[in-house]
N, C-alpha and C positions, 0 to 999 in steps of 0.2 A: 112873857118869855123875852129874855134879853140875851143877846150875844153880839160879839164882834166878828166880823168876817172880812177876809181879804182874799182876792183871787187874782192870778196873773198867769199869762200864757205867752211863751216865747217860741219863735219858729226854730231857733238854732241854725244848724247848717243844712237843713232839709229844704227841698224845693217849695214845699207848702206846709202849713200847719194843719194837721188832721186831728188834733186834740180839740175837744169841746168840754165846756164846764158851765155850771150855773146853779142857782138856788132859787127856791120859791118858798113862800110862807103864808100862813094864815095867822089869825090871832094866837093860836095855841099849838101850832105845828110847823116844823121846818123841814124842807127837803133839800139835800145837797147831792149833786150828781156830777160825775166826771167820766168821760169816755175818750178812748184813744183809738182812732181809726187805724186799722192795720195796713201797713205797707205790704207790697207783694200781691195785693188784691185791689180791684178797681174801687174808686170812690170811697176811700176810708173816711174822709170827712163827712160824706153823706150818711154813712152808717152811724157815725158818732152823733151827728145832728138829729137823725131820726130817733135814736135812742133817748136823747135828752128831751125831745119834744113829746115823745110818748110818755115818759115818766112825768113830765110837767102836766100833760093832759089828764093822766090818771090821778095825779095828786090833786088837781083842781076839782075833780069829781069826787074824790074820796075824803078830803079833809074838810069836815063840817062841824066845828073847825079843827077837830082832831081826826086822825085816821083810826077807824074802829079796830081793825086787826092789822097791826103793822107788818108782821112777817108775811101774811097772806098778800098784803098790798105790794110789798117789795117783790115777791115771787111773781105775782100777776103782771105787774108793770114790766118786769124783766122779760117775761115770756112774750108779752105784747110787743115790746120793742124788737125782739128777735123776729117775730112774725111780720112786723112792718118792714124790716130790712129784706126778708125773703120775698115779700110781696112786691116791694119796689123793684128788686132785681128781675122778678118774673114779668112785671109789666113792661120793663125796659128791654126784655129779651136778652138779658146778659148771660154770657156763658159761665162767668164766675160771679159769685156774690160779693158785695161789699161786706166788710167785717170790722168788728170793733170789740175792744175790751170795755168793761164798765164797772164802776163802783158807785154805790148810792147809799145814802144814810138818811134816816128820818129821826128827828129829834123832837120829842114832846113828852109831857108829863115827867120832866127831869130825867128822861132816859134816852139812849140812842140805840137804834137797831141799824144794821147795815147788810147789804148784799153785794157780792162781787163775782165777776166772771172774767177770767184772764189774769193779767198781771198789773193792772192799775190798783194801787194800794190805798188802804185807810190805816192811819195811825191814831192811837189815843195816847196822849201824854198827860201825866199827872204828877205834880210836885217834883219835876225834874227827872222823872222816870217814864220809860215807855210801858204803858199799861198793857197794850196789845197792838198787834198789826195783823193784817190779812196775810194769808199764805197764798202765794202765786199759784195759778193753775199752769205751771210750766214743768217740763220734764226735769229741769235742773233742780227746782225746789222740791219736787217729789222725791228725787233721789237723795237730796240732802236730808230730808226728813227721815229717810230710811237708813241714814248713816253711811251712804255709799259715796264713792268718789265721783266728782262732777267736773273734773278738769277737761274732759273730752266732750262736754255737753254745751251747746249754745244756749245761753240764758233766754234768748228771744223765742225759742220754740215752745209754743203753747199747745196744750191738748184740748182746749175749748175756747170758744168766743161766741159772741152774738153774730148771727148772719151766716154761719156755716151750715152746710146741709144737715149735719148731725145736731140732735137736740142739745142745747147748751148745758154744761155742768156749771152749777153755781153754788156758793156757800152763803147761808144765812147766819148772821151772828148777832149777839146781844140777847136781852137788853143789858146795857151797862148803865148803872146809875151815875148821872153826871153831877159833879161837885164843882163848887166855885173855882174858876180858873182852869178847869179842864180844857185841853186843846185837842181838837180833832182835825186831822189833815188828810185830804184826799189828793193823790198825785198820780201822774203818768210815770212810766218807767224812765222817762228822760231825767227825772230827778233822782230816784233811788238807784239808777244804774251807775252813777258816779259818786253819789253822796251816801255815806253809810247811815244805818239806822241810828247809831250813836251820835253822829253829827246832826241828823235831823232832830233828835230828841234834845240835844244840848242847845241848838239854836232856838228851837221853839220855846225852851224853858227860860231863857235869859233875856228875851226882848219882847216888846209888843209885836203883834202880828204884822203890822205895817212895816216893821224893820226886819223881822226874822224871815218872812216869806221871800221878799226880794233878795235877801242875802243868800238864802239857800238856792234860789234859781240862778243867781249869778255864779255861785260856786259850781253848779252843775254845768252851766254853759262854758265856763272857763276850762273845766276838766274835760269836757266832751270834745273840745277843740273844733276845728273847721267842719267836721262831719257830725256835730252834736245833734242828737235827737230833739224833737219838740219837747219843751219842758213846761208842764202845766201843773199848777197847784191851787187848790181851794181849801182854805183853812178857816176854822171857827174856834172862838173862845167862848165858853159858856158863862153867862151872867158876869160879864167883865166889870172891872172897876171903872168908876166914872171918868178917870183921867184919859181913857182911850176913846174919846168921843168921835174921832174922825171916821172910824169904821163901825160904829156901834149901831145895832138895829134893836129897837124896842117895839114889840107888837102890842103893848098895853093900850095904846091909844087908837088902834084900828078896830073897826066894828066886826062883828061876826058876819061871815059871808064874804069878807073882803079877801082877795087873793092877789099877792104880789109875786113877780117873777123876774129874774134876770135872764132867763133862757129865751134866746132870740129865735124868731122864725125866719131863718135865712132861706128857707125853701117853703113851698106851699104847705100849710099846716095839715098834718095827717089827722083827721078827726077820728075819735074812737068809734063813731058809728060806721065808718067806712072800712074798719078792719075786717079781717076774716074771722067773724064771730065764732063760727063753729070750731075752728082750730084753736082759737084762744080759749074758748070755754072748756074744751077737752083738756088743754094743758092746765088750766086753772083748777079743774076738778081733780086731776092727778096730783097737783101740788098740794091742794087742801087735804086730800086723803092722806098723803104722806106726812103732812104736818100733824094731822090728828093721830096717826099711828105713832109718831114720835112722842107726842104729848102723853099718849096712853102708856107707852113704855116707861116714860120718865115719872109717871104719877105713882 
């Protein structure tokens, strides 16, 4: 497995940066995750960090060296992250829970699957065209999809996230077969809020990642002005050409069982064994049953 990767996060005009991102990989599988801690609720950065660490822990356990059932893995890890945030708030006696959006992708066997909850986005760009992007879980995008006017709707109002008292709504997507030079970009709304889909596609298509991603981030910061949101981007190019060695990752030379990760433990690492197993198992069982029903309907 070969890919180039570039990640960057800027605080913008906010008091703190509550975005988190990172990636992990084994010999034959890669996980890419980005979370945007939500303002208006306490400890958004903690919610985002917990989400990343939970995904990383689940990936380390599941990727041997590939993930057996990727959609089920993504669903299970997302629900586990949600429960970890709820549990953290309960242990701290918090009146309101920390909350975060999340987008995560697994790339292996020349395919990419992804899951998202909220308005952090994933884009797939191929041959200068946007192949697909996630649809935000916001009232604005919901109304746009229905062909209704949205001038009166605040784009920041979401109807789901991780950490809220309600069970999160999330979308599973893929698999998309990856081709040489395909680019996958994960970003917080600090980027797409001021930079259009067309601009993101164009910039990704004409430059190496180490030039395109910083340019997009600077564009967002400049347009966002003094009150610009946090801007965070994690981008990957599949099986890149040899000339882009500065950000290239090759897993061909690592042994089976080896796990590498950029996801940092800025807080005590929540172990899988210490999670609320009963609640997680119930959620996983519900998810797996829904996936089986969907597969049966589509077969």
